[in-house]
GUKEBA-40199 format. One record per atom (N, C-alpha, C, O): x, y, z; atom name. Coordinates in nm, 2 decimals. Each point is the difference from the previous one (the first is absolute). Last residue first. Layout:
N
       xx       yy       zz   site
        X        Y        Z     CA
...
end
This chain:
67
       xx       yy       zz   site
    -0.19     0.17    -1.19      N
     0.01    -0.05     0.14     CA
    -0.14    -0.06     0.03      C
    -0.02    -0.05     0.11      O
     0.13     0.28    -0.55      N
     0.05    -0.09     0.01     CA
    -0.04    -0.09     0.18      C
    -0.02    -0.12     0.01      O
    -0.01     0.59    -0.08      N
    -0.12    -0.04    -0.12     CA
     0.00    -0.16     0.01      C
    -0.11    -0.06     0.02      O
     0.51     0.36     0.18      N
    -0.14    -0.03     0.09     CA
    -0.10    -0.05    -0.10      C
    -0.07    -0.06     0.08      O
     0.43     0.08    -0.35      N
     0.04    -0.07     0.14     CA
    -0.10    -0.02     0.05      C
    -0.06    -0.10     0.01      O
    -0.02     0.42    -0.31      N
    -0.04    -0.15    -0.03     CA
     0.03    -0.05     0.08      C
    -0.09    -0.06     0.05      O
     0.23     0.48     0.11      N
    -0.17    -0.01    -0.04     CA
     0.01    -0.16    -0.05      C
    -0.01    -0.08     0.10      O
     0.45     0.25    -0.06      N
    -0.06    -0.07     0.14     CA
    -0.14    -0.02     0.00      C
    -0.05    -0.09     0.06      O
     0.27     0.22    -0.42      N
     0.03    -0.11     0.02     CA
    -0.08    -0.04     0.12      C
    -0.06    -0.11     0.03      O
     0.05     0.52    -0.17      N
    -0.09    -0.12    -0.06     CA
     0.02    -0.12     0.01      C
    -0.09    -0.09    -0.03      O
     0.31     0.44     0.21      N
    -0.10     0.02     0.05     CA
    -0.08    -0.09    -0.10      C
    -0.11    -0.03     0.03      O
     0.59    -0.16     0.04      N
    -0.08     0.21    -0.07     CA
    -0.10    -0.09     0.06      C
     0.00    -0.12     0.05      O
     0.40    -0.07     0.26      N
    -0.08    -0.02    -0.16     CA
    -0.09     0.11    -0.01      C
    -0.02     0.09     0.08      O
     0.31    -0.21     0.31      N
     0.06     0.10    -0.12     CA
    -0.09    -0.06    -0.14      C
     0.03    -0.02    -0.12      O
    -0.11    -0.04     0.61      N
     0.01    -0.12    -0.10     CA
     0.08     0.01    -0.08      C
     0.07    -0.09    -0.04      O
    -0.21     0.43     0.37      N
     0.09    -0.14     0.07     CA
    -0.06    -0.08    -0.08      C
    -0.07    -0.08     0.06      O
    -0.09     0.49    -0.24      N
     0.18     0.02     0.03     CA
     0.05    -0.14     0.11      C
     0.12    -0.02     0.02      O
    -0.56    -0.03    -0.22      N
     0.13     0.05    -0.14     CA
     0.15     0.02     0.07      C
     0.11    -0.04    -0.03      O
    -0.52     0.02     0.34      N
     0.05    -0.14    -0.03     CA
     0.08     0.04    -0.12      C
     0.12    -0.04     0.02      O
    -0.28     0.40     0.14      N
     0.09    -0.08     0.08     CA
     0.02    -0.10     0.00      C
     0.10    -0.04     0.06      O
    -0.39     0.24    -0.37      N
     0.17     0.11     0.02     CA
     0.06    -0.09     0.11      C
     0.11    -0.05    -0.02      O
    -0.54    -0.07    -0.04      N
     0.05    -0.03    -0.13     CA
     0.17     0.05     0.02      C
     0.11    -0.05    -0.03      O
    -0.43     0.20     0.35      N
     0.06    -0.12     0.03     CA
     0.09    -0.06    -0.11      C
     0.10    -0.06     0.03      O
    -0.29     0.48    -0.09      N
     0.13     0.05     0.13     CA
     0.02    -0.21     0.01      C
     0.11    -0.05     0.00      O
    -0.45     0.14    -0.26      N
     0.12     0.02    -0.09     CA
     0.08     0.00     0.07      C
     0.11    -0.06    -0.03      O
    -0.55     0.00     0.19      N
     0.05    -0.14    -0.07     CA
     0.17     0.03    -0.01      C
     0.09    -0.08     0.03      O
    -0.48     0.36     0.23      N
     0.17     0.01    -0.03     CA
     0.07    -0.14    -0.06      C
     0.10    -0.05     0.04      O
    -0.59     0.09     0.04      N
     0.03     0.12    -0.03     CA
     0.15     0.02    -0.03      C
     0.03     0.07    -0.10      O
    -0.11    -0.39     0.47      N
    -0.12    -0.03    -0.14     CA
     0.04     0.16    -0.02      C
     0.05     0.08     0.09      O
     0.26    -0.30     0.16      N
    -0.06     0.06    -0.01     CA
    -0.09     0.05    -0.10      C
     0.03     0.07    -0.10      O
     0.36    -0.46     0.31      N
    -0.10    -0.01    -0.07     CA
    -0.06     0.14     0.07      C
     0.01     0.01     0.12      O
     0.48    -0.22    -0.04      N
    -0.09     0.06     0.01     CA
    -0.13     0.03    -0.07      C
     0.04     0.08    -0.09      O
     0.44    -0.30     0.08      N
    -0.14    -0.07    -0.02     CA
    -0.11     0.09     0.03      C
    -0.11    -0.04    -0.04      O
     0.54     0.18     0.16      N
     0.00    -0.01    -0.11     CA
    -0.15    -0.06    -0.06      C
    -0.06     0.07    -0.08      O
     0.09    -0.01     0.58      N
    -0.02     0.07    -0.10     CA
     0.03     0.00    -0.15      C
    -0.08     0.07    -0.07      O
     0.17    -0.48     0.31      N
    -0.15     0.06     0.00     CA
    -0.02     0.13    -0.08      C
    -0.06     0.00    -0.11      O
     0.44    -0.22    -0.08      N
    -0.03    -0.01     0.11     CA
    -0.12     0.05     0.02      C
    -0.06     0.06    -0.09      O
     0.48    -0.31    -0.22      N
    -0.19     0.07     0.02     CA
    -0.01     0.04     0.15      C
     0.04    -0.07     0.09      O
     0.28    -0.31    -0.23      N
     0.06     0.13     0.06     CA
    -0.10     0.16    -0.01      C
     0.01     0.09     0.08      O
    -0.07    -0.57    -0.26      N
    -0.02    -0.01     0.09     CA
     0.03     0.13     0.10      C
    -0.05     0.02     0.11      O
    -0.11    -0.15    -0.56      N
     0.06     0.09     0.04     CA
     0.03    -0.02     0.10      C
    -0.07     0.09     0.04      O
    -0.19    -0.40    -0.24      N
     0.09     0.01    -0.09     CA
     0.08     0.10     0.01      C
     0.08     0.01    -0.09      O
    -0.46    -0.09     0.45      N
     0.08    -0.11    -0.03     CA
     0.12    -0.01    -0.11      C
     0.10    -0.07     0.03      O
    -0.35     0.44     0.04      N
     0.11     0.01     0.11     CA
     0.02    -0.17    -0.02      C
     0.12    -0.03     0.01      O
    -0.46     0.13    -0.30      N
     0.14     0.09    -0.03     CA
     0.09     0.00     0.09      C
     0.11     0.03    -0.03      O
    -0.51    -0.26     0.14      N
     0.09    -0.11    -0.12     CA
     0.10     0.11    -0.03      C
     0.12    -0.04     0.00      O
    -0.43     0.24     0.35      N
     0.08    -0.15    -0.01     CA
     0.11    -0.08    -0.13      C
     0.10    -0.07    -0.01      O
    -0.35     0.44    -0.04      N
     0.05     0.07     0.05     CA
     0.11    -0.09     0.06      C
     0.12     0.01     0.00      O
    -0.53    -0.10    -0.24      N
     0.10     0.08    -0.08     CA
     0.11     0.03     0.08      C
     0.09     0.04    -0.07      O
    -0.47    -0.20     0.34      N
     0.06    -0.08    -0.15     CA
     0.09     0.02    -0.05      C
     0.08    -0.09     0.01      O
    -0.29     0.44     0.23      N
     0.09    -0.09     0.08     CA
     0.04    -0.10    -0.08      C
     0.12     0.00    -0.03      O
    -0.37     0.33    -0.26      N
     0.11    -0.02     0.08     CA
     0.09    -0.08     0.07      C
     0.11    -0.02    -0.04      O
    -0.54     0.07    -0.24      N
     0.08    -0.13     0.03     CA
     0.12     0.00     0.09      C
     0.05    -0.09     0.06      O
    -0.37     0.44    -0.23      N
    -0.06    -0.11     0.03     CA
     0.09    -0.17     0.07      C
    -0.02    -0.10     0.07      O
     0.21     0.57    -0.22      N
    -0.13     0.01     0.12     CA
    -0.03    -0.08     0.04      C
    -0.01    -0.02     0.12      O
     0.28    -0.04    -0.50      N
     0.06     0.07     0.09     CA
    -0.07    -0.02     0.17      C
     0.03    -0.07     0.10      O
    -0.22     0.02    -0.53      N
     0.02    -0.11     0.02     CA
     0.08     0.00     0.17      C
    -0.03    -0.07     0.10      O
    -0.14     0.44    -0.34      N
    -0.12    -0.07     0.11     CA
     0.07    -0.14     0.02      C
    -0.04    -0.07     0.09      O
     0.31     0.40    -0.28      N
    -0.04     0.05     0.14     CA
    -0.13    -0.11     0.04      C
    -0.05    -0.02     0.11      O
     0.23    -0.03    -0.54      N
     0.11    -0.04     0.06     CA
    -0.04     0.05     0.14      C
     0.04    -0.08     0.08      O
    -0.31     0.21    -0.42      N
     0.03    -0.17    -0.01     CA
     0.08    -0.01     0.14      C
    -0.04    -0.08     0.09      O
     0.01     0.51    -0.23      N
    -0.11    -0.05     0.09     CA
    -0.02    -0.14     0.04      C
    -0.04    -0.04     0.10      O
     0.40     0.21    -0.39      N
    -0.01     0.03     0.15     CA
    -0.06    -0.01     0.15      C
     0.03    -0.01     0.12      O
    -0.08    -0.07    -0.64      N
     0.14    -0.09     0.12     CA
    -0.04     0.01     0.09      C
    -0.04    -0.08     0.08      O
    -0.21     0.38    -0.34      N
    -0.10    -0.13     0.01     CA
     0.14    -0.11     0.11      C
    -0.03    -0.06     0.10      O
     0.06     0.57     0.00      N
     0.00    -0.06    -0.12     CA
    -0.07    -0.11     0.02      C
    -0.05    -0.03     0.11      O
    -0.03     0.48     0.18      N
     0.08    -0.09     0.00     CA
    -0.01    -0.10    -0.18      C
    -0.08     0.04    -0.09      O
end
């Protein structure tokens, strides 16, 4: 796991419920299934967010970092 992915993983793991609420405020059409976080499967979560938001993987990561 790269340092960048590890950093994202720690952020998601520690604050996921708070982040999920902020994401839903910005993208109300995202479902709980879209926002399902499973430790070790961050790439799957990023992929779902990419599909639903139309952002690139790097854009999604940067966006999460600003929340």
